[in-house]
N, C-alpha and C positions, 0 to 999 in steps of 0.2 A: 412574605412572612415565613413560609416554610423554609426558605433559604436561610433566613436569620436564625430560626430555631436550630437548624442543623449546624450552622456555624458556631452557635453558642455551645451546643452539646459536644462538638468535636474540637473546641478551642484548646483543650488540654493536650491533645495529641494531633494537632492540625498538621504538622510537618509530615508525620508518618502516614496520616490519611491522604494527604495531598500526593505524597510520593507514590503510594500504592495506586491512587487514581491515575496518575501519569503512567505508571507501569502497565496498567490495564489498557489504557489508550494505545501505548506502544505495542502491546501484544497484538491488538487487532489492526491497527492502522499501518504499521511498518510493512508487513507483507503486502497489503493492498497497495501501498505507495510504491513498493519495489516492482510489483507487477505493472503498474502504470508507467513507471520510469523506463523499465526495460522495453515495454511496448512502444513508447514514444521514441526513445533514442536508439535502441538496437534493432527493433523489428520494423517499425514503420519509418524510421529516420525523419521524424517530424512531418510526415505526409499523411494527412487524414482527409477523407471525403466527408466533410461535416454534414452535408445533406443526408448521407446514409445513416447517420446516428439516429435519425427520426423515422426511418423506414424499416419495419420488421423484415422485409424481404430485400433490404439493401445488402451491400457487400459484407457488412459486419454481422448480419443475422440478428435475430432477436435476443438470443441468450447464449453466452459462451460457457457452456457446461464444463468444458475441459479446463478453463481458467479457474472456475469456482472449485473444482476438485483439487487443483493444485494449491489453491488458497487454504482449503480445509486441511490438506496434508501438511502444509507449512504450519498451521496452528498446532497440529498434533506434535510435530517435530519440536516446537518451541517449549512444550510443557515440561520436559525434564530440566530445562534451564531457567524456569520461572521461579521467582522469589517474591511472594506476595503474602499478605496477612492470612488469607484464606487457604493458601497452598504453597508449599515449598517443594520444588522438584528434587529428585534424587541426586542430581549432579551439582546442585548449588553448593553443598558443603565442600565438595572437592575443589570448587572454584573459589573458596574462601568467602562464601556468602554473596558473591556477585551475581546479579541478574543479567545474564547476557542473552536472554531469550529474543530480544529485539534484534540483536546482531545476527544471531542464528537465523531468525525469521527473514531478515533482509537477504542474506546469502542464499538460503534454500529457496525462497520464493523467486528470486531472480533466476537461479539456475533451472528450476522446474518450469517456469514460464517460458524461458528462452528455448528449452528443449521441446516443449509442446508447441511453441509458435512455429517451429520449423515444419511441423506436420499439419497444424490446423489453421493457420492464418493465411487468408487469401491476400494476394497482392492488391494494392490500391492502384487503379489505373492512373497514369500520369495526368490525364486530362481532368481528373476529378479533384485534384488538389493542387495547391501552390506551396512552394517552400515558405515557411513562416518568415524568413528574413526579408522577403519582398515587401510585405506590409509594414515591417519595422522600418525599412528604408524610406518608404513613402511617409510614414508617420514622422520620422526625423526631418525630412525635407519640408513637411507641411508646417512644422513648428519653427524652422530655421530662420 
């Protein structure tokens, strides 16, 4: 019911409301996604010890403060490039009104995380994980 009321109230300017909603999602989720992609493909090369995800004293630890700090720094770096209803960054007008905050966020988060991973990430023991392609091959042969 609340959703219907909100939809009726915003129907006159639905497109701009939806566009700004997507922009806010991009602002928060693109840096987070960049960190996960860099970790998976460039740092761990697809090798994870899944059992350690659930152990606070496992090889990943309970909380990666250094990654969270890099995420917050990336959010701050995106702000000058943000173009939303509630805030327009100072660099948006020089870009012709384009909101490129999510592009900046992807690049900055990737570089900051990769630089920090060289110092803070522990190597995953080879015995603790398997390359993901092995289970994919088995899945393909099972359906075959």
